[in-house]
C-alpha positions in Angstrom: 24.3 81.6 57.9 27.0 81.1 59.8 29.5 83.5 58.1 26.5 86.4 58.6 26.2 85.7 61.8 30.0 85.8 62.3 30.5 88.9 60.6 27.8 90.7 62.7 29.3 89.5 66.1 32.7 91.2 64.5 31.2 94.1 63.8 29.5 94.9 67.1 32.3 94.0 68.8 34.5 96.8 66.9 31.9 99.0 67.4 31.2 98.5 71.1 35.5 98.8 71.2 34.9 101.6 69.4 31.8 103.6 71.3 34.5 102.1 74.5 38.0 103.9 73.2 35.7 107.1 72.5 34.1 106.7 76.7 37.5 106.2 77.5 38.9 109.8 75.5 35.6 111.4 76.7 36.3 113.7 80.3 34.2 115.8 82.3 35.4 118.2 85.3 32.9 119.8 87.5 33.7 123.4 88.9 31.3 124.0 91.7 30.1 128.0 92.1 29.7 128.7 95.6 30.6 131.1 98.2 30.8 134.0 95.6 34.0 132.2 94.1 34.9 129.1 91.2 35.7 126.4 93.2 38.5 125.3 91.7 39.2 129.0 90.2 42.0 127.3 88.0 41.9 124.0 85.9 43.9 121.9 83.4 42.7 119.5 81.3 43.1 118.2 78.2 41.6 118.9 74.4 38.1 117.6 74.4 37.3 118.0 77.8 33.5 119.1 78.8 33.6 121.4 82.1 30.4 122.0 84.0 30.1 124.9 85.8 27.3 124.7 88.5 25.5 127.4 90.4 25.4 125.9 94.1 25.0 129.7 95.9 21.5 131.1 96.6 22.1 133.9 94.0 22.8 134.0 90.1 25.8 134.2 88.4 27.3 134.0 84.9 30.1 132.1 82.9 31.3 134.3 80.7 34.7 134.2 78.8 36.7 137.2 78.5 37.6 137.1 74.5 33.7 136.3 74.0 34.3 132.8 73.5 31.3 130.9 75.5 29.1 132.6 77.9 26.4 130.4 80.2 23.5 133.4 80.9 22.4 134.0 83.5 22.9 130.5 86.1 20.0 130.4 88.7 21.0 128.6 91.9 21.1 124.6 90.8 21.3 125.4 86.7 24.3 124.1 85.0 26.5 125.3 82.3 28.8 122.9 79.9 31.5 124.1 77.6 33.7 121.3 75.3 37.4 122.7 74.9 38.4 121.5 71.5 41.6 123.5 71.0 44.4 124.3 72.9 45.0 127.3 75.1 44.0 129.4 78.5 40.5 130.0 78.8 39.9 133.1 81.6 36.4 134.0 82.5 34.5 135.5 85.2 31.3 136.4 86.2 29.3 139.4 85.0 27.6 140.5 88.0 29.9 139.5 90.5 32.6 140.8 88.7 35.6 139.8 91.4 34.7 136.6 90.5 37.3 134.9 87.9 38.7 131.5 86.7 40.6 129.9 84.1 40.6 126.4 82.0 43.9 125.5 81.2 43.9 123.1 77.8 46.2 121.1 76.7 46.7 119.4 73.7 47.7 115.5 75.8 45.3 113.3 75.4 46.0 111.2 78.5 43.2 112.7 80.9 45.0 114.3 83.0 43.1 116.8 85.2 45.9 118.7 87.3 48.6 120.5 86.5 51.2 117.6 87.5 50.1 113.9 87.1 53.0 112.4 89.5 52.4 115.5 91.9 52.0 114.6 96.2 50.0 115.5 98.0 49.9 116.6 101.5 47.7 117.6 104.3 47.6 121.1 106.3 47.1 120.6 110.0 46.3 124.2 111.9 48.6 124.1 114.4 47.8 127.9 115.8 45.1 131.0 114.8 44.2 134.3 115.4 46.6 136.0 113.8 46.1 139.2 111.4 48.6 138.5 109.2 51.6 136.2 109.4 54.5 136.7 107.8 57.5 134.4 109.3 57.2 131.4 111.6 61.3 131.3 113.1 63.0 128.7 115.7 65.1 130.1 118.3 67.8 126.8 117.7 68.3 127.5 121.3 66.8 124.0 122.3 63.5 124.5 123.6 61.8 123.5 120.2 60.0 127.4 120.7 58.3 128.6 117.2 58.4 132.2 116.9 55.3 133.8 114.9 56.2 137.5 113.6 53.1 139.6 112.2 53.2 142.3 110.3 51.1 144.3 112.4 54.3 144.4 114.7 53.9 141.7 117.4 55.6 138.2 117.7 54.0 135.4 119.5 55.4 132.1 121.1 54.4 128.6 120.2 55.6 126.1 122.8 57.3 122.8 121.7 53.4 120.9 122.7 51.8 123.6 120.5 50.5 126.1 122.5 50.5 129.5 122.4 51.3 132.1 124.8 49.3 135.1 124.7 51.8 137.8 126.1 53.3 139.0 122.9 57.4 137.9 122.9 57.6 141.1 121.2 55.0 144.1 120.4 56.1 147.1 118.6 53.4 148.5 116.7 54.0 152.0 118.3 57.4 152.1 116.7 55.9 151.6 113.6 54.6 153.4 110.6 50.9 153.3 110.0 49.7 150.4 107.9 47.3 150.1 105.7 44.6 147.2 106.7 43.5 147.0 102.7 46.8 145.6 101.3 50.2 147.1 102.6 53.9 145.2 102.5 55.2 147.5 105.4 55.2 146.7 108.9 57.3 144.0 111.4 58.7 141.7 108.2 61.6 139.6 109.8 63.6 138.3 112.5 66.5 136.8 113.3 68.3 135.1 116.2 71.9 135.4 116.7 73.6 132.2 116.2 74.6 132.6 120.2 71.0 133.2 121.1 71.0 130.4 123.8 73.6 132.7 125.6 73.2 136.1 124.9 70.0 136.9 124.1 70.2 139.0 121.0 67.3 139.3 118.6 67.4 141.1 115.1 64.3 142.5 113.7 63.6 144.4 110.4 60.4 146.7 110.3 59.2 150.1 108.5 59.4 153.1 110.9 57.8 156.2 110.3 59.8 158.6 108.1 62.8 160.5 109.9 63.9 164.1 110.3 65.9 164.5 107.2 64.5 161.7 104.7 63.2 163.0 100.9 59.8 164.6 101.6 56.8 162.4 100.1 58.7 158.8 101.2 56.9 156.3 103.0 58.7 155.7 105.4 62.1 154.7 106.9 63.3 150.6 107.1 64.8 149.5 110.8 67.1 146.7 111.1 67.2 146.6 114.8 68.8 144.4 117.8 66.8 143.0 120.9 67.9 141.3 124.0 65.4 138.9 126.0 64.1 140.3 129.4 66.7 138.2 131.9 63.3 138.2 134.1 61.5 136.6 131.9 63.2 134.5 128.8 59.3 135.0 127.1 59.7 138.2 126.8 62.1 140.9 125.0 63.4 144.4 126.9 61.7 146.9 124.5 64.4 148.9 126.4 67.0 147.3 125.2 66.5 148.1 120.7 69.5 149.2 119.2 68.8 150.3 115.5 72.3 149.0 113.5 70.6 150.5 110.3 68.2 153.2 108.6 67.2 152.7 104.5 64.8 155.2 103.9 62.1 153.7 101.3 60.3 156.3 98.4 57.6 154.0 97.9 54.8 151.3 100.1 56.0 148.2 98.1 58.9 146.2 98.0 60.9 146.1 101.3 62.5 143.1 100.9 62.3 141.5 104.7 63.4 138.2 105.7 66.8 138.0 108.1 69.2 135.2 108.1 72.1 134.2 109.9 74.5 132.4 107.3 76.7 129.6 107.9 79.2 132.1 108.5 77.9 133.9 111.6 76.5 136.8 109.3 73.7 138.5 108.8 72.2 138.6 105.7 69.4 141.3 104.6 67.2 141.6 101.6 66.1 144.7 100.3 63.9 145.8 97.8 64.5 148.5 95.1 62.0 151.0 96.6 58.6 150.4 95.3 56.3 151.2 93.0 56.9 149.4 89.7 59.6 148.9 86.9 62.0 150.4 89.4 61.5 153.9 87.5 60.3 157.1 89.4 61.0 159.3 92.5 63.2 157.7 94.6 64.8 155.4 91.9 68.1 156.2 89.9 68.4 156.8 86.2 69.4 152.8 85.5 66.8 151.8 88.6 68.0 150.9 92.0 68.5 147.1 91.7 71.7 148.3 89.3 72.8 151.2 91.1 75.5 149.8 93.4 75.7 153.0 95.5 72.3 152.4 97.1 71.6 149.7 99.3 68.0 149.2 97.5 67.6 146.5 95.3 70.3 144.3 97.1 71.5 141.4 99.3 73.2 143.2 102.2 76.0 140.8 104.0 77.1 142.7 107.8 78.8 141.5 111.1 75.8 142.4 114.2 79.2 141.5 116.5 80.6 145.1 116.7 79.8 148.8 118.1 77.2 149.7 115.3 77.4 146.6 112.3 80.9 146.1 110.8 81.5 145.6 107.4 82.9 141.9 106.7 86.3 142.0 104.9 85.8 139.6 102.7 82.2 141.2 101.3 83.0 141.4 97.6 82.8 145.1 96.8 84.8 146.4 100.1 87.2 149.2 98.6 85.2 149.9 95.3 84.4 152.9 93.9 80.5 153.4 93.8 79.8 149.9 95.7 78.1 150.1 99.0 80.5 147.8 100.8 77.5 146.1 102.6 76.5 145.1 99.2 76.5 140.9 98.7 74.5 141.0 95.7 72.8 143.1 93.5 70.3 143.2 90.7 66.8 142.3 92.7 63.2 143.9 92.3 61.9 142.6 95.8 63.4 139.8 97.4 61.4 139.1 100.1 62.3 135.7 101.6 65.4 134.1 101.4 66.7 130.6 102.8 69.9 128.9 103.8 69.8 125.0 103.2 72.5 122.1 104.7 75.1 123.3 101.8 75.1 126.8 102.9 72.9 128.0 99.4 71.4 131.2 99.6 68.0 130.9 98.1 66.2 134.1 97.7 62.7 134.5 95.8 62.4 137.8 94.2 58.9 138.9 93.5 58.5 139.6 89.8 56.7 142.5 87.5 53.8 141.6 85.0 55.1 138.2 84.1 57.5 136.4 85.5 58.9 135.1 89.0 61.7 133.9 89.9 63.7 132.2 92.6 67.7 132.5 92.7 70.5 130.8 94.1 72.3 134.0 95.1 76.3 134.1 95.1 79.1 136.7 96.4 79.0 139.7 94.0 76.4 138.4 91.4 74.4 140.7 89.7 71.0 138.8 89.0 69.6 141.2 86.2 67.1 143.5 87.9 65.6 145.7 85.7 67.5 144.5 82.4 65.8 141.6 83.0 63.0 139.8 84.6 63.8 136.2 85.1 65.4 134.7 81.9 63.7 137.1 80.0 64.5 141.0 78.4 62.8 143.3 80.3 61.7 147.0 79.6 60.6 149.4 82.3 58.2 151.3 79.1 56.4 148.3 78.2 56.4 145.9 81.5 53.8 143.6 79.9 55.9 142.2 77.1 59.1 141.2 77.3 61.4 142.4 74.4 62.9 139.4 71.6 66.7 140.6 73.0 68.6 142.9 75.4 72.1 143.0 76.8 73.1 140.3 78.4 75.3 142.1 81.2 75.8 145.2 84.1 77.0 148.2 83.3 80.5 147.2 84.1 80.4 144.4 81.7 79.9 141.8 84.6 77.4 138.8 84.0 74.0 138.9 84.7 73.0 135.3 86.3 69.6 133.6 85.4 67.4 132.0 88.0 67.1 128.2 88.9 63.3 128.8 89.2 60.6 130.8 86.7 57.4 130.6 86.2 54.8 133.1 84.2 51.7 134.4 85.8 49.0 132.1 84.4 46.7 131.9 87.6 49.9 132.4 90.2 51.1 136.2 91.0 53.8 136.5 93.4 56.6 133.8 94.0 57.1 133.3 98.2 60.3 131.3 98.8 60.5 128.3 100.9 63.4 126.1 102.1 65.3 122.9 100.9 63.2 119.8 102.7 65.8 117.8 104.8 62.5 116.3 107.2 61.5 113.4 107.8 57.6 113.1 107.5 57.5 113.9 103.9 60.2 112.0 101.8 58.5 112.9 98.7 60.0 116.6 98.9 63.5 115.4 99.9 65.8 117.6 98.4 63.4 119.5 96.9 63.1 123.4 97.2 59.0 123.3 98.7 57.8 126.5 98.2 54.6 129.2 97.1 52.8 131.2 95.4 50.9 133.9 96.9 47.2 133.5 95.3 46.1 134.0 91.6 45.0 137.6 92.5 43.4 139.6 94.7 39.9 139.1 94.6 40.2 135.7 96.4 43.1 133.9 98.6 44.2 130.7 96.6 47.9 130.2 96.7 49.3 127.3 95.8 51.9 125.0 97.2 54.7 124.3 94.4 58.0 122.3 95.2 61.0 122.2 92.7 64.1 119.8 91.3 67.5 120.2 89.7 66.5 119.3 86.1 68.9 118.6 82.8 67.4 121.8 81.2 68.8 124.3 83.5 65.8 125.8 84.9 64.8 123.2 88.1 61.4 121.2 87.5 58.5 123.0 89.0 55.2 121.2 90.1 52.3 121.7 92.5 52.0 120.3 95.5 48.3 119.0 95.6 46.7 120.2 99.3 44.1 117.3 100.3 40.5 118.1 101.3 40.5 121.4 99.1 38.0 121.2 96.3 41.0 123.5 94.3 43.7 121.4 95.7 45.1 124.8 96.7 45.5 126.5 100.1 42.3 128.3 99.4 43.7 131.6 101.4 46.6 134.2 100.8 50.3 131.9 101.3 52.5 135.0 103.4 55.2 132.5 104.2 56.6 129.2 105.3 58.2 128.2 108.2 60.6 125.5 109.1 61.1 123.7 112.6 64.1 122.7 113.9 63.4 118.9 112.6 63.3 120.3 109.0 59.6 119.9 108.7 57.4 122.5 107.0 55.1 125.4 107.7 52.2 126.8 105.8 51.3 130.6 106.9 48.0 132.3 105.2 45.5 134.7 105.6 42.1 134.9 104.5 42.6 138.9 103.8 45.3 140.1 101.1 45.5 143.3 103.5 46.7 143.0 107.2 43.2 143.0 108.9 40.7 140.9 110.7 42.0 137.7 112.1 42.3 135.1 110.1 45.2 134.6 109.8 46.6 130.8 110.5 50.1 128.6 110.6 49.4 125.2 108.9 51.8 122.4 109.7 52.4 120.5 106.3 51.5 116.7 107.1 51.4 113.3 105.2 48.2 112.6 103.3 47.1 109.4 104.6 44.1 109.2 101.8 
C-alpha cells in the first residue's frame, strides 16, 4: 500500500510538473481594435502563441488574413477573435470593412516567449517640447551659445524654441511665397534643410534648401527647381532673418516631386554638404533620368552628395574634391550612387552618416567617404536591383560601377517588414541615456500610409559587417512605437536627441510635434 501511495504521489507530481511546463510555454498576446486601427499593428511572437483581438470600437471590424489563412468574420463591439500560430512566418491581415486597417504578426521559432522584436532593447520616454507644426522636418541648433533650437517646417517656416523651451510665435524665416505649391495629401518638396555657418555667431549667415517653382528654361513638365540659398539674420533682431538678403547659390531642376534629398550640414572641414535625390519617380528611370540612372551618371548632380565652399563669391569647389578636373564628372560631387539621401549627420569622429531611402524592398544607412559609389540603381542595400522588377532582388549583378570602381555597401540594412522609409539620425553622445551611448539612433517613417506608427531604432557595429539593429521601445505606447509618422530626429548642443512627428502623411493640419527623448522611469 505504501508503495502504491508513493507511486501515485510521484505520478501526480510528474503530471503537475508537465502541466506547469505546458502552461509556461503557452502564450497569449492581445491586440486592441480601437480608433480604426489594430494596436499594436505589428507584433512579434514565438510559435505556439495565441493572439486575441478585441474590438473596442463602436463599429464592426474583421481580422482577415491576406492569404486567407484565418478570418474572424464580423466582430461587433466587445467581441473577441483568437488565432493560434503554430508555424513560423509573417502573417499579414486587414479589416475587410475598413481596408486602411492593416496589421502583421511575425512568428519566430524561438520558444522563449519574446513578445517584442528585441528582448534587451531599451525603453525610452517621449516628452513634448513644442507642437502646433504642420510637418516638422528638422530641429537644428545654431551652436551660438544661446541654446536656441530651430524647427524647420516643410511648409516654408522656421520657428525658434528658446533655451527654456518656449516657442517664439513670429517665424525666424518665412519663405512660403517663394516655394512651389505643395500638395497637402503627400509631397516631398518644400523647405527641407537648414544649416548655420560655423561662424554664425559672428556673421549671422544661414543656408536653406527648398523647392521653388520651375525656373525659366528648365525642361517643360518638370516638377520644381530646388534652391540652395544663403540668408543673413537681421541686425536689428537676432530672432529674425532679413528676407531681402537671399543669395541663391545653386539651382537644381527636378523631373518628379519625390526624392529631393534635403538635409544640409557643415562638416568638420568647414565645407557644406548637400544630398540630392535621383530626381524622383521610381527605380531611377523615366523622364529626366539618364539611361544608366542618375545615381550612376556623374554628369548630373542628382543622386549625389555634394561638397562645396560657401565662403566665395557664389560657391567654390574645394580643390580636394575627388573628381576635380576629371572628364565626365561634376566637380561638386563628393560621392554618388544614391536614391534619396534625405538625412545626413556628422559624428564626433567626423564620419558622415547618410540614410538613403530604398525602393520596394530594402532600406539602408551608409558611412560616406570621399569619391565612393554607393550602388544605386545597380544595388539596393547589399542586394542586386532590377529596375524592371523592383519587387524581387536578382540573384547576381556586378559589384562594380561603369568605370570599374567598387560599389560600397551600407553599414545598416533592413527590409520592408512593417517598415517603409529609413529616417537618419545621430551617433548618441549625450548623458541622459547611457544605454544608447555610441549607438546610431535613427528611425523608420511608418509601416505604411494608412496610419502613422513610426519606429525608433538603434544600431551598433557588429562582427558580421552590417551593424546590429534593435528597436527602441516607446514607453506609454500600446504598440511600443511612436503612434505617428516620424519625420526626423534632432540633436541639441548637449548631444541629447529629439523626435519630430506628425499625425498626417502629408503637410496638412497642425499635428506636428517635437519630443525630447528622455529616460524611462518605469
